[in-house]
Each structure stands twice: as structure tokens, then as C-alpha cells.
N, CA, C and O of each residue as an XYZ file, in Angstrom:
900
protein
N       0.725     -1.054      0.287
C       0.073     -0.041     -0.226
C       1.162      1.452     -0.056
O       2.282      1.528      0.449
N       0.443      2.352     -0.594
C       1.216      3.464     -0.792
C       0.854      4.421      0.571
O      -0.173      4.695      1.193
N       2.615      4.844      0.693
C       2.208      5.595      2.373
C       1.589      6.996      2.042
O       1.688      7.745      1.070
N       0.865      7.059      3.316
C       0.138      8.228      3.171
C       1.104      9.568      3.533
O       1.977      9.405      4.386
N       0.997     10.537      3.064
C       1.968     11.563      3.426
C       3.384     12.201      3.056
O       4.218     11.933      3.921
N       3.802     12.850      2.172
C       5.604     13.179      1.819
C       5.666     14.920      1.737
O       5.005     15.783      1.159
N       6.841     14.902      2.652
C       7.103     16.256      2.991
C       5.738     16.919      3.829
O       5.446     18.037      3.406
N       5.194     16.604      4.519
C       3.757     16.913      4.299
C       4.272     18.034      6.180
O       3.309     18.571      6.728
N       5.402     18.177      6.728
C       5.820     19.188      7.477
C       6.028     20.509      6.861
O       6.998     20.693      6.125
N       5.250     21.359      7.093
C       5.073     22.431      5.900
C       5.951     23.318      7.059
O       6.020     24.540      6.922
N       6.398     22.866      7.830
C       7.203     24.163      8.605
C       9.338     23.593      8.419
O      10.414     23.979      8.876
N       8.913     22.698      7.629
C      10.542     21.924      7.368
C      10.714     22.793      5.704
O       9.728     23.035      5.008
N      12.095     23.152      5.312
C      12.474     23.775      4.140
C      12.478     22.205      2.855
O      12.883     21.173      3.391
N      12.233     22.118      1.942
C      12.104     20.884      0.991
C      12.707     21.232     -0.374
O      12.059     21.880     -1.195
N      14.061     20.761     -0.632
C      14.262     21.092     -1.571
C      14.680     20.008     -2.248
O      15.378     19.156     -1.699
N      14.179     19.895     -3.911
C      13.925     18.317     -4.606
C      14.533     18.789     -6.256
O      14.326     19.790     -6.943
N      15.317     17.610     -6.463
C      15.943     18.128     -8.173
C      15.301     17.196     -8.922
O      15.928     16.148     -9.080
N      14.044     17.289     -9.517
C      13.043     16.280    -10.346
C      13.936     15.759    -11.515
O      13.682     14.657    -12.001
N      14.914     16.468    -11.958
C      15.343     15.593    -13.095
C      16.157     14.509    -12.538
O      16.670     13.692    -13.303
N      16.343     14.422    -11.067
C      17.266     12.916    -10.456
C      15.789     11.627    -10.682
O      15.961     10.423    -10.874
N      14.758     12.160    -10.608
C      13.868     11.599     -9.544
C      13.120     10.443    -10.951
O      12.827     10.669    -12.125
N      13.050      9.347    -10.183
C      12.347      8.413    -11.089
C      10.745      8.802    -11.009
O      10.043      9.261    -10.108
N      10.472      8.366    -12.509
C       9.254      8.569    -12.514
C       8.236      6.936    -12.176
O       8.441      5.764    -12.492
N       7.061      7.665    -11.355
C       6.116      6.796    -10.753
C       4.802      6.246    -11.754
O       4.620      6.815    -12.830
N       4.152      5.419    -11.445
C       2.986      5.039    -11.821
C       1.672      6.096    -11.262
O       1.655      6.390    -10.066
N       0.913      6.475    -11.917
C      -0.478      7.186    -11.639
C      -1.647      6.157    -12.035
O      -1.480      5.350    -12.950
N      -2.776      6.225    -11.336
C      -4.132      5.882    -12.162
C      -3.889      5.578    -13.159
O      -3.857      4.379    -13.434
N      -3.648      6.448    -14.002
C      -3.952      6.025    -15.521
C      -2.989      5.597    -16.279
O      -2.067      6.404    -16.392
N      -2.829      4.274    -17.035
C      -1.854      3.936    -17.818
C      -1.315      5.058    -19.140
O      -2.060      5.529    -20.000
N       0.178      5.307    -19.004
C       0.821      5.955    -19.615
C       0.694      7.705    -19.225
O       0.871      8.644    -20.000
N       0.420      7.740    -18.126
C       0.533      9.150    -17.079
C       1.365      8.838    -16.261
O       1.051      7.821    -15.642
N       2.563      9.395    -15.906
C       3.564      9.401    -14.712
C       3.634     10.481    -14.442
O       3.437     11.469    -15.149
N       4.069     10.365    -12.857
C       4.143     11.382    -11.875
C       5.472     11.647    -10.827
O       6.394     10.833    -10.800
N       5.473     12.605    -10.153
C       7.054     12.903     -9.443
C       6.344     13.341     -8.404
O       5.882     14.433     -8.736
N       6.022     13.074     -7.351
C       5.015     13.742     -6.084
C       6.553     14.443     -5.354
O       7.703     14.028     -5.214
N       5.839     15.673     -5.022
C       7.075     16.905     -4.293
C       6.517     16.604     -3.047
O       7.208     16.092     -2.166
N       5.211     16.900     -2.868
C       4.704     17.170     -1.698
C       3.276     16.166     -1.587
O       2.674     15.839     -2.610
N       2.763     15.669     -0.011
C       1.479     15.297     -0.353
C       1.074     15.158      0.557
O       1.918     14.538      1.204
N      -0.409     15.470      1.591
C      -0.733     15.813      2.589
C      -1.982     15.411      2.457
O      -2.804     16.047      1.797
N      -2.345     13.896      3.307
C      -3.509     13.384      2.921
C      -3.667     12.037      2.045
O      -2.752     11.510      1.412
N      -4.615     11.712      2.104
C      -4.898     10.317      1.125
C      -3.459     10.553      0.028
O      -2.870     11.582     -0.304
N      -3.207      8.898     -0.377
C      -2.216      8.714     -1.681
C      -3.311      9.614     -3.239
O      -2.852     10.379     -4.087
N      -4.602      9.183     -3.117
C      -5.270      9.614     -4.276
C      -6.308     10.605     -4.033
O      -7.205     10.609     -4.877
N      -6.434     11.727     -2.764
C      -7.137     12.464     -2.420
C      -6.553     13.467     -1.486
O      -7.324     13.766     -0.574
N      -5.631     13.945     -1.472
C      -4.917     14.399     -0.671
C      -4.317     15.832     -1.318
O      -4.518     16.062     -2.511
N      -3.646     16.690     -0.567
C      -3.482     18.222     -1.442
C      -1.926     17.882     -1.698
O      -1.086     17.897     -0.798
N      -1.674     17.592     -2.962
C      -0.141     16.968     -3.585
C       0.273     18.545     -4.213
O      -0.349     19.602     -4.102
N       1.550     18.256     -4.899
C       2.310     19.154     -5.612
C       2.989     17.975     -6.394
O       3.399     16.986     -5.786
N       3.110     18.115     -7.916
C       3.797     16.841     -8.617
C       4.192     17.353    -10.062
O       3.643     18.390    -10.433
N       4.917     16.851    -10.752
C       5.338     16.755    -11.848
C       4.831     15.703    -12.520
O       5.174     14.564    -12.202
N       3.832     15.958    -13.674
C       3.424     14.755    -14.171
C       3.489     14.685    -15.796
O       3.145     15.639    -16.494
N       3.977     13.425    -16.335
C       4.203     13.070    -17.558
C       3.241     12.527    -18.088
O       2.607     11.695    -17.440
N       2.824     12.895    -19.589
C       1.685     12.315    -20.165
C       2.503     11.517    -21.382
O       3.227     12.169    -22.134
N       2.385     10.394    -21.506
C       2.863      9.810    -23.223
C       2.058     10.421    -24.009
O       0.963     10.873    -23.674
N       2.621     10.480    -25.261
C       1.803     10.620    -26.627
C       0.487      9.604    -26.640
O       0.572      8.379    -26.724
N      -0.590     10.268    -26.552
C      -2.140      9.873    -26.923
C      -2.248      8.919    -25.650
O      -2.446      7.704    -25.625
N      -2.108      9.593    -24.860
C      -2.822      9.131    -23.163
C      -3.648     10.083    -23.014
O      -3.732     10.991    -23.840
N      -4.474     10.008    -21.801
C      -5.696     10.656    -21.015
C      -5.756     10.222    -19.993
O      -5.053      9.261    -19.681
N      -6.502     10.718    -19.261
C      -7.350     10.319    -18.145
C      -8.667     10.732    -18.463
O      -8.918     11.723    -19.149
N      -9.988      9.539    -17.682
C     -11.219     10.136    -17.785
C     -11.526     11.224    -16.816
O     -10.866     11.565    -15.834
N     -12.692     11.729    -17.286
C     -13.467     12.973    -16.427
C     -13.048     12.647    -15.638
O     -12.661     11.489    -15.480
N     -12.938     13.853    -14.571
C     -12.813     13.635    -12.908
C     -13.133     15.297    -13.068
O     -13.194     16.016    -14.066
N     -13.324     15.594    -11.483
C     -13.798     16.795    -10.895
C     -12.626     17.468     -9.829
O     -12.398     16.689     -8.903
N     -12.014     18.454     -9.774
C     -11.400     19.122     -8.943
C     -11.870     19.685     -7.505
O     -12.190     20.872     -7.442
N     -11.911     19.081     -6.636
C     -12.291     19.559     -5.637
C     -11.348     20.718     -5.047
O     -10.155     20.640     -5.339
N     -11.701     21.602     -4.382
C     -10.400     22.357     -4.146
C      -9.651     23.246     -4.882
O      -9.001     24.205     -4.466
N      -9.852     22.693     -6.463
C      -9.219     23.494     -7.359
C      -7.791     22.858     -7.960
O      -7.073     22.182     -7.224
N      -7.494     23.080     -9.117
C      -6.175     22.695     -9.853
C      -5.197     23.716    -10.591
O      -5.632     24.423    -11.500
N      -3.975     23.774    -10.213
C      -3.150     24.790    -10.572
C      -2.231     23.500    -11.500
O      -1.835     22.363    -11.243
N      -2.186     24.297    -12.521
C      -0.877     23.473    -13.582
C      -0.015     24.455    -14.705
O      -0.562     25.279    -15.439
N       0.937     24.271    -14.679
C       1.912     25.032    -15.698
C       2.729     24.330    -16.716
O       3.822     23.845    -16.425
N       2.280     24.275    -17.761
C       2.542     23.059    -18.862
C       4.235     23.534    -19.404
O       4.431     24.335    -20.318
N       5.327     22.849    -18.622
C       6.768     22.226    -19.141
C       6.958     22.239    -19.996
O       7.865     23.014    -20.299
N       6.534     21.710    -20.745
C       6.532     20.374    -22.032
C       5.807     20.328    -22.607
O       4.710     20.278    -22.050
N       5.836     20.300    -24.584
C       4.688     19.608    -25.270
C       3.402     20.719    -25.323
O       3.363     21.945    -25.214
N       2.487     19.792    -25.521
C       1.193     20.301    -25.513
C       0.290     19.508    -24.366
O       0.338     18.282    -24.263
N      -0.411     20.216    -23.647
C      -1.466     19.638    -22.849
C      -2.627     19.709    -23.411
O      -2.752     20.547    -24.304
N      -3.739     18.896    -23.067
C      -5.031     19.786    -23.844
C      -6.433     18.627    -22.634
O      -6.328     17.801    -21.727
N      -7.350     19.160    -23.252
C      -9.088     18.736    -22.608
C      -9.834     18.927    -23.484
O      -9.510     19.325    -24.603
N     -10.839     18.697    -23.144
C     -12.081     19.174    -24.047
C     -12.298     20.540    -24.023
O     -13.355     20.952    -24.502
N     -11.456     21.364    -23.533
C     -11.728     22.630    -23.662
C     -10.797     23.587    -24.422
O     -11.060     24.789    -24.459
N      -9.670     23.056    -25.054
C      -8.752     23.751    -25.337
C      -7.330     22.584    -25.464
O      -7.285     21.366    -25.288
N      -6.236     23.614    -25.855
C      -5.053     22.801    -26.187
C      -3.677     24.278    -25.463
O      -3.583     25.501    -25.564
N      -3.162     23.551    -25.020
C      -2.399     24.307    -24.049
C      -0.681     24.229    -24.159
O       0.104     23.487    -23.568
N      -0.507     25.016    -24.891
C       1.329     24.531    -25.361
C       2.103     25.113    -24.114
O       1.741     26.107    -23.483
N       3.308     24.289    -23.831
C       4.393     24.593    -23.182
C       4.668     26.467    -22.654
O       4.783     27.457    -23.376
N       4.689     26.383    -21.571
C       4.506     28.330    -20.873
C       3.013     28.586    -20.688
O       2.534     29.709    -20.533
N       2.350     27.495    -20.716
C       0.612     28.038    -20.273
C       0.666     27.705    -18.689
O       1.067     26.751    -18.022
N       0.201     28.673    -18.477
C      -0.524     28.741    -16.781
C      -1.904     28.563    -16.882
O      -2.517     29.293    -17.661
N      -2.725     27.407    -15.989
C      -4.103     27.471    -15.551
C      -4.515     27.238    -14.103
O      -3.900     26.559    -13.281
N      -5.410     27.765    -13.958
C      -5.997     27.840    -12.670
C      -7.436     27.297    -12.890
O      -8.281     27.949    -13.503
N      -7.717     25.844    -12.261
C      -9.032     25.467    -12.141
C     -10.033     25.705    -11.035
O      -9.898     24.780    -10.234
N     -11.051     26.601    -10.605
C     -11.487     26.583     -9.239
C     -12.412     25.374     -8.892
O     -12.894     24.488     -9.598
N     -12.489     25.644     -7.577
C     -13.075     24.320     -7.025
C     -14.756     24.215     -8.153
O     -15.345     25.164     -8.670
N     -15.116     22.744     -8.214
C     -16.201     22.566     -9.079
C     -16.076     22.325    -10.668
O     -17.027     21.960    -11.359
N     -14.518     22.628    -11.253
C     -14.831     22.520    -12.082
C     -14.070     20.835    -12.567
O     -13.423     20.276    -11.681
N     -14.206     20.051    -14.092
C     -14.155     18.913    -14.126
C     -13.697     18.948    -15.125
O     -14.178     19.927    -15.695
N     -12.768     18.278    -15.971
C     -12.453     17.759    -17.186
C     -11.786     16.443    -17.732
O     -11.718     15.661    -16.784
N     -11.242     15.851    -18.925
C     -11.070     14.879    -18.996
C      -9.652     15.111    -19.890
O      -9.648     15.203    -21.118
N      -8.439     15.187    -19.024
C      -7.113     16.037    -19.796
C      -6.624     14.611    -20.653
O      -6.966     13.480    -20.306
N      -5.594     14.973    -22.059
C      -5.181     14.141    -22.412
C      -4.365     14.554    -23.195
O      -4.656     15.743    -23.325
N      -3.144     14.241    -24.080
C      -2.266     15.100    -25.217
C      -1.722     13.911    -25.660
O      -1.125     12.930    -25.216
N      -2.302     14.521    -27.075
C      -1.642     13.822    -28.454
C      -0.177     13.303    -28.602
O       0.122     12.165    -28.964
N       0.822     14.448    -28.220
C       2.278     14.037    -28.880
C       2.762     14.159    -27.084
O       3.843     14.592    -26.683
N       2.014     13.821    -26.519
C       3.162     14.053    -25.186
C       3.592     15.598    -24.364
O       4.179     16.569    -24.842
N       3.169     15.436    -23.266
C       3.553     16.739    -22.516
C       4.106     16.355    -21.119
O       4.004     15.183    -20.759
N       4.821     17.498    -20.123
C       5.220     17.562    -18.895
C       4.302     18.641    -18.180
O       3.849     19.703    -18.607
N       4.177     18.000    -16.923
C       3.589     19.611    -16.376
C       3.555     19.565    -14.813
O       3.293     18.556    -14.158
N       3.825     20.673    -14.357
C       3.416     21.153    -12.894
C       2.010     20.972    -12.376
O       1.006     21.271    -13.023
N       2.012     20.500    -11.256
C       0.701     20.416    -10.932
C       0.126     20.436     -9.832
O       0.311     19.464     -9.099
N      -0.692     21.468     -9.394
C      -1.206     21.505     -7.823
C      -2.713     21.339     -7.707
O      -3.603     21.956     -8.292
N      -2.811     20.046     -6.528
C      -3.917     19.922     -6.498
C      -4.888     19.771     -5.209
O      -4.391     19.050     -4.344
N      -5.926     20.196     -4.954
C      -6.535     20.637     -3.256
C      -5.851     21.697     -2.956
O      -5.561     21.404     -1.796
N      -5.309     22.857     -3.164
C      -4.781     24.096     -2.794
C      -5.834     25.261     -3.079
O      -5.645     26.293     -2.434
N      -6.843     25.238     -3.897
C      -7.084     26.480     -4.283
C      -8.898     26.416     -3.690
O      -9.759     26.443     -4.569
N      -9.314     26.339     -2.287
C     -10.547     26.168     -1.949
C     -10.957     27.589     -2.142
O     -10.235     28.576     -2.005
N     -12.694     27.544     -2.610
C     -13.317     28.477     -2.541
C     -14.250     28.971     -3.807
O     -13.962     29.684     -4.769
N     -15.219     28.455     -3.515
C     -16.167     28.858     -5.052
C     -16.219     30.031     -5.839
O     -16.581     29.949     -7.012
N     -15.911     31.078     -5.351
C     -15.385     32.153     -5.574
C     -14.407     32.741     -6.666
O     -14.510     33.762     -7.347
N     -13.129     31.477     -6.599
C     -12.032     31.822     -7.664
C     -12.463     31.811     -9.003
O     -13.296     31.099     -9.563
N     -11.639     32.871     -9.488
C     -11.769     32.909    -10.989
C     -11.033     31.453    -11.720
O     -10.330     30.645    -11.114
N     -11.300     31.414    -12.730
C     -10.861     30.414    -13.734
C      -9.646     31.201    -14.510
O     -10.022     32.150    -15.198
N      -8.417     30.963    -14.491
C      -7.148     31.927    -14.784
C      -6.371     30.810    -16.419
O      -6.078     29.616    -16.347
N      -6.245     31.604    -17.547
C      -5.482     30.762    -18.508
C      -4.398     32.005    -19.102
O      -4.754     32.892    -19.877
N      -3.594     31.910    -18.782
C      -2.177     32.707    -18.879
C      -0.974     31.841    -20.045
O      -0.190     30.984    -19.638
N      -1.055     32.263    -21.422
C       0.160     32.230    -22.289
C       0.913     33.335    -22.012
O       0.843     34.519    -22.344
N       2.075     32.311    -20.933
C       2.602     33.130    -20.617
C       4.251     33.954    -22.175
O       4.972     34.949    -22.108
N       4.118     32.899    -23.216
C       5.099     32.790    -24.439
C       4.570     34.830    -24.874
O       5.333     35.724    -25.240
N       3.323     34.892    -24.671
C       2.816     36.085    -25.105
C       2.423     37.381    -24.130
O       1.978     38.451    -24.545
N       2.693     37.036    -22.733
C       2.037     37.779    -21.948
C       3.389     38.720    -21.845
O       4.507     38.418    -22.264
N       2.918     40.189    -21.043
C       3.909     41.093    -20.849
C       4.576     41.082    -19.695
O       3.900     40.811    -18.702
N       5.812     41.321    -19.529
C       6.412     41.391    -18.316
C       6.472     42.674    -17.616
O       6.586     43.650    -18.357
N       6.424     42.886    -16.418
C       6.804     44.285    -15.595
C       8.415     44.132    -15.251
O       9.010     43.055    -15.232
N       9.015     45.461    -14.976
C      10.052     45.658    -14.552
C       9.358     45.405    -12.890
O       8.200     45.626    -12.537
N      10.490     44.883    -12.078
C      10.406     44.995    -10.654
C      10.804     46.275    -10.329
O      10.613     47.299    -10.984
N      11.489     46.122     -9.055
C      12.369     47.701     -8.243
C      13.644     46.942     -8.118
O      14.525     47.426     -7.406
N      13.897     45.523     -8.879
C      15.651     45.435     -8.508
C      15.888     45.679    -10.231
O      14.898     45.574    -10.955
N      17.152     45.986    -10.801
C      17.368     46.314    -11.645
C      17.941     44.862    -12.151
O      18.536     44.049    -11.443
N      17.560     44.701    -13.815
C      17.770     43.081    -14.167
C      16.787     42.125    -13.918
O      16.819     41.099    -14.597
N      15.926     42.264    -13.079
C      14.645     41.377    -12.750
C      13.287     41.429    -13.037
O      12.598     42.137    -12.303
N      12.763     40.838    -13.936
C      11.441     41.171    -14.539
C      10.101     40.233    -13.829
O      10.434     39.078    -13.560
N       8.762     40.564    -13.526
C       8.385     39.479    -13.244
C       6.779     39.557    -13.807
O       6.480     40.692    -14.179
N       5.820     38.663    -13.919
C       5.018     38.358    -14.676
C       3.840     38.184    -13.771
O       4.358     37.673    -12.778
N       2.377     38.325    -13.491
C       1.952     37.753    -12.131
C       1.100     36.684    -12.898
O       1.003     36.848    -14.114
N       0.479     35.625    -12.338
C      -0.460     34.971    -12.538
C      -1.597     34.537    -12.207
O      -2.632     34.091    -12.702
N      -1.080     34.811    -11.131
C      -2.902     34.964     -9.802
C      -2.528     35.869     -8.646
O      -1.438     35.884     -8.073
N      -3.466     36.538     -8.414
C      -3.745     37.041     -7.094
C      -5.254     37.737     -7.096
O      -5.558     38.495     -8.017
N      -6.013     37.495     -6.217
C      -7.264     38.195     -5.844
C      -7.430     38.364     -4.420
O      -7.219     37.505     -3.564
N      -7.933     39.862     -4.196
C      -7.602     39.993     -2.850
C      -8.139     39.597     -1.814
O      -7.866     39.815     -0.634
N      -9.133     38.840     -2.421
C     -10.427     37.844     -1.205
C      -9.534     36.725     -0.857
O      -9.913     35.994      0.058
N      -7.916     36.358     -1.688
C      -7.951     35.290     -1.051
C      -5.717     35.099     -1.169
O      -5.034     35.450     -2.131
N      -5.276     34.547     -0.032
C      -4.138     34.645      0.008
C      -2.822     34.724     -1.026
O      -1.857     35.482     -0.931
N      -3.109     33.609     -2.135
C      -1.744     33.023     -2.690
C      -1.495     34.431     -3.830
O      -2.297     35.209     -4.345
N      -0.178     34.317     -3.901
C      -0.015     35.383     -4.849
C       1.096     34.376     -6.008
O       2.264     34.150     -5.695
N       0.709     34.056     -6.839
C       1.267     33.352     -8.135
C       2.124     33.866     -9.194
O       1.322     33.833    -10.127
N       3.337     34.374     -9.746
C       4.059     34.635    -10.872
C       5.219     34.631    -11.204
O       6.111     34.832    -10.380
N       5.403     34.454    -12.196
C       7.115     34.316    -12.883
C       8.202     35.365    -12.259
O       7.724     36.380    -11.753
N       9.372     35.237    -12.253
C      10.449     36.059    -11.661
C      11.440     35.734    -12.795
O      11.613     34.517    -12.859
N      12.121     36.398    -13.675
C      13.107     36.331    -14.736
C      14.207     37.484    -14.111
O      14.078     38.681    -13.850
N      15.212     36.647    -14.015
C      16.472     37.366    -13.405
C      17.236     37.258    -15.060
O      17.139     36.481    -16.010
N      18.135     38.698    -14.712
C      19.372     38.471    -16.034
C      20.179     37.793    -15.509
O      19.882     36.954    -14.658
N      21.461     38.040    -15.946
C      22.889     36.823    -16.212
C      23.243     38.325    -14.539
O      22.836     39.486    -14.507
N      24.009     37.648    -13.575
C      24.549     38.177    -12.575
C      23.571     39.707    -11.799
O      23.986     40.841    -11.558
N      22.155     39.082    -11.585
C      21.204     40.161    -10.755
C      21.224     39.023     -9.570
O      21.557     37.844     -9.451
N      20.574     40.260     -8.619
C      20.371     39.266     -7.268
C      19.051     40.199     -6.579
O      18.667     41.255     -7.083
N      18.568     39.704     -5.577
C      17.736     40.392     -4.892
C      17.800     39.985     -3.114
O      17.634     38.907     -2.542
N      18.131     41.447     -2.553
C      18.955     41.021     -1.054
C      17.865     40.042     -0.009
O      16.880     39.412     -0.394
N      18.368     40.144      1.330
C      17.983     38.813      2.213
C      16.544     39.421      2.170
O      16.498     40.633      1.961
N      15.112     38.613      2.374
C      14.005     38.977      2.505
C      13.181     37.997      3.341
O      13.430     36.793      3.281
N      12.125     38.520      4.183
C      11.267     37.142      4.671
C       9.806     36.904      3.951
O       8.901     37.553      3.427
N      10.170     35.552      4.268
C       8.728     35.431      3.841
C       7.417     34.934      4.487
O       7.088     33.750      4.419
N       6.794     35.728      5.019
C       5.616     35.664      6.092
C       4.862     34.446      5.733
O       4.639     33.658      6.652
N       4.357     34.112      4.344
C       3.386     33.181      4.140
C       4.005     31.791      3.621
O       3.351     30.807      3.274
N       5.710     31.947      3.645
C       6.255     31.073      2.942
C       6.362     31.219      1.458
O       5.612     31.945      0.804
N       7.509     30.362      0.864
C       7.289     30.420     -0.417
C       7.501     28.954     -1.213
O       8.078     28.059     -0.594
N       7.045     28.713     -2.554
C       7.534     27.591     -3.175
C       8.420     27.961     -4.551
O       7.987     29.038     -4.959
N       9.173     27.621     -5.159
C       9.863     28.195     -6.308
C       9.998     26.928     -6.883
O      10.119     25.949     -6.147
N       9.993     26.783     -8.444
C      10.214     25.879     -9.341
C      11.056     26.444    -10.784
O      10.488     26.974    -11.740
N      12.286     26.232    -10.694
C      13.299     26.281    -11.832
C      12.698     26.166    -13.084
O      12.355     25.051    -13.474
N      12.527     27.119    -13.744
C      11.900     26.585    -15.289
C      13.249     27.064    -16.281
O      13.341     26.744    -17.466
N      13.849     27.554    -15.844
C      15.366     27.895    -16.699
C      16.386     28.392    -15.991
O      16.257     29.180    -15.055
N      17.807     27.788    -16.566
C      18.750     28.497    -16.345
C      19.216     27.472    -14.141
O      19.036     26.425    -13.520
N      20.003     29.217    -13.966
C      20.277     28.077    -12.532
C      20.202     29.466    -11.455
O      20.787     30.547    -11.505
N      19.222     28.909    -10.490
C      18.600     30.108     -9.405
C      19.578     29.516     -8.526
O      20.035     28.383     -8.669
N      19.943     30.498     -7.416
C      21.023     30.302     -6.478
C      20.317     31.287     -5.271
O      19.662     32.326     -5.352
N      20.782     30.432     -4.075
C      20.635     31.061     -2.831
C      21.466     30.545     -1.655
O      22.354     29.722     -1.878
N      21.245     30.953     -0.503
C      22.060     30.278      0.527
C      22.277     28.737      0.539
O      23.380     28.245      0.779
N      20.897     27.823      0.203
C      20.992     26.761      0.168
C      21.731     25.829     -0.670
O      21.899     24.619     -0.516
N      22.397     27.099     -2.157
C      23.153     26.179     -3.065
C      22.559     26.686     -4.668
O      21.666     27.491     -4.931
N      23.250     26.046     -5.394
C      22.514     26.713     -7.046
C      21.662     25.838     -7.552
O      22.052     24.676     -7.445
N      20.841     25.954     -7.962
C      19.604     25.196     -8.337
C      19.317     25.372     -9.409
O      18.968     26.480     -9.816
N      19.418     23.906    -10.437
C      19.012     24.094    -12.037
C      17.883     23.960    -12.265
O      17.081     23.704    -11.367
N      17.476     24.123    -13.743
C      16.101     23.916    -13.774
C      15.996     22.478    -14.139
O      16.766     21.741    -14.754
N      14.399     22.207    -13.391
C      14.284     21.378    -12.582
C      13.778     21.263    -11.674
O      12.771     20.556    -11.671
N      14.279     21.978    -10.298
C      14.367     21.887     -9.046
C      12.842     22.812     -8.504
O      12.188     23.754     -8.953
N      12.769     21.830     -7.191
C      11.605     22.545     -6.904
C      11.935     23.150     -5.117
O      12.472     22.317     -4.387
N      11.671     24.274     -4.618
C      12.012     24.042     -3.606
C      10.937     24.620     -2.913
O      10.100     25.125     -3.662
N      10.624     24.727     -1.306
C       9.892     25.201     -0.490
C       9.910     25.409      0.837
O      10.109     24.633      1.772
N       9.644     26.715      0.792
C       9.932     27.411      2.283
C       9.362     27.978      3.033
O       8.661     28.931      2.695
N       9.499     27.498      4.549
C       7.994     27.475      5.553
C       7.812     28.944      5.679
O       8.453     29.910      5.264
N       6.684     28.796      6.418
C       6.584     30.415      7.043
C       8.052     30.844      7.910
O       8.898     30.153      8.478
N       7.872     32.586      7.672
C       9.004     32.932      8.739
C      10.576     32.742      8.158
O      11.635     32.977      8.739
N      10.333     32.221      6.775
C      11.980     31.421      6.311
C      12.370     33.095      5.752
O      11.507     33.866      5.333
N      13.493     33.351      5.831
C      14.254     34.096      4.653
C      15.447     33.629      3.827
O      15.955     32.535      4.072
N      15.819     34.256      3.054
C      16.706     34.171      2.085
C      17.071     35.204      0.942
O      16.128     35.752      0.371
N      18.121     35.454      0.636
C      18.763     36.223     -0.888
C      18.526     35.238     -1.730
O      18.463     34.067     -1.355
N      18.344     35.677     -3.169
C      18.532     35.222     -4.490
C      19.396     35.836     -5.285
O      19.625     37.043     -5.365
N      19.942     34.811     -5.964
C      20.353     35.765     -7.055
C      21.130     34.486     -8.349
O      21.016     33.302     -8.034
N      21.625     34.709     -9.269
C      21.945     34.271    -10.623
C      22.926     34.467    -10.998
O      23.147     35.625    -10.644
N      24.185     33.931    -11.789
C      25.037     34.320    -12.101
C      24.625     34.123    -13.935
O      24.769     35.150    -14.599
N      24.229     33.091    -14.545
C      24.199     33.071    -15.600
C      22.595     33.209    -16.285
O      22.282     32.895    -17.433
N      21.592     33.842    -15.087
C      20.044     34.107    -15.779
C      19.527     32.963    -15.169
O      20.120     32.050    -14.592
N      18.177     33.164    -15.406
C      17.396     31.844    -14.487
C      15.930     32.593    -15.013
O      15.985     33.760    -15.400
N      14.583     31.831    -15.002
C      13.340     32.179    -15.098
C      13.461     31.237    -13.802
O      14.353     30.408    -13.623
N      12.039     31.614    -12.644
C      11.448     30.719    -11.678
C       9.929     31.047    -11.571
O       9.475     32.125    -11.956
N       9.116     29.987    -10.989
C       7.687     29.855    -10.765
C       7.910     30.342     -9.881
O       9.120     30.293     -9.660
N       7.007     31.193     -8.663
C       6.818     31.655     -7.602
C       5.665     31.694     -7.073
O       4.873     32.381     -7.718
N       5.018     30.949     -5.602
C       3.900     31.243     -5.021
C       4.341     31.190     -3.569
O       5.095     30.500     -2.883
N       3.350     32.464     -3.377
C       3.927     33.042     -2.196
C       2.415     32.487     -1.179
O       1.428     31.912     -1.639
N       2.661     32.895      0.325
C       1.540     33.349      1.011
C       0.706     32.484      1.373
O      -0.068     32.878      2.245
N       0.486     30.730      0.787
C      -0.334     29.566      0.630
C      -0.048     28.816      2.065
O      -0.742     27.995      2.664
N       0.785     29.193      2.284
C       1.209     28.150      3.728
C       0.990     28.998      4.913
O       1.484     28.663      5.989
N       0.350     29.976      4.808
C      -0.247     30.572      6.201
C      -1.028     29.928      7.049
O      -0.863     30.175      8.244
N      -1.785     29.215      6.757
C      -2.887     28.366      7.536
C      -2.627     26.713      7.726
O      -3.403     25.893      8.215
N      -1.406     26.515      7.230
C      -0.815     25.007      7.500
C       0.031     25.086      8.545
O       0.611     24.078      8.949
């Protein structure tokens, strides 16, 4: 029987290089996963994963209690509502259902049961076509993906030019990072593309990069855990 729980102590820092992890079976043939954290039952808990769809693979229709978040890393992810190429960010609110598939195969970063609340908006953003905004730090740009005043989460992409840095800062609501491109660095080390990091409430660090990088960032989602 599969163990319940994985990195479910949210007071602890977790750093995982997903490129070095083995793919594991999922409930659907030809769909594979690398679980990064899991709180609760194996197939019904709050979970963060990297998921691979082989060509011509699919999942049957299923609902998403407490919502679903997807960032397409490679290939084209699809469902009956559309096709979503690499670089697409998707947030499905609670109550949404679909039957996902991929004709040519894809890899996606997925967060399940982490967006409770029926009032959330559905979000679909092609980050390849979106306009980035300058940050307060030279050489660093940001692209907002999700933020609603009535909910705590803040999700965005951050793009660092080579040789840029951010000074020491506090994460009052916790932070997650997934390195999409390049090498992101902090006091914990150098983190290549594919690295997932989770820092707890009250943690702090400074950020920098020698060669440049793009990272996915989620903040303030660990406040009540």
C-alpha cells in the first residue's frame, strides 16, 4: 500500500531536483508522476507533482475539489476545452471537471486541492505572449499569474538577467519555487532547471543568479498550514 504523506510537515524546508527522480505510475496508464509533497490520502490529498503524459495518453473525466493549478513545462496539454502549449498557466477553481489528454505528450507541474473557495476565477495565461513588468530590482522582471484580494495566494514568474540579485527578504507566508530555466541560487545552493524548493512561513533568504534564470514562485499559501 502506498504511504500516506510526503514532505507534509510544512514547517520544514524541502529542496528536490526533479530531473534526478524516477517516474512513478499513476492511476491512468501512460501517465506518470513525480510527487513532491502530499498531505492526506494517496489519491485524495493536497499534492504537488510533476506529471508526464506519454503520446496519446489520457485521463477519464474527473472533478477538482479545492481546485487545480497547472503550468505546462513541455509539449501540449489538452482537454475538451482546448490545447495548452508549454508556458501556459492554468488555474481551475473548485467545481471544475475535465478529461485531460495529450496527443504528442507533455510534462506539467501540477498542484491539486490547494485552491478552496467557489468564488475563485478561472485563469488561463499563455506566458509566451504575456507582457512582463519591471520589478524594483535592476535586471529582474515579473509576470503575475494569480492574485485575488479575497484569497492569500500570490503566484508569478520572475526572470533574472545574468548577474542579478535580490537582498535578504522574509517570507511571512512561505514560498515555493520551481526553476523553469537557467540556474537560481540562494544560501541553500545552486538550483538548476527542474529544482523545486519549498520554504516555510517565517523563512528568509537572498536570491541571485550568475547565468540568468526564470522561476515560478508561489507565496502566502502556507499561512494556515
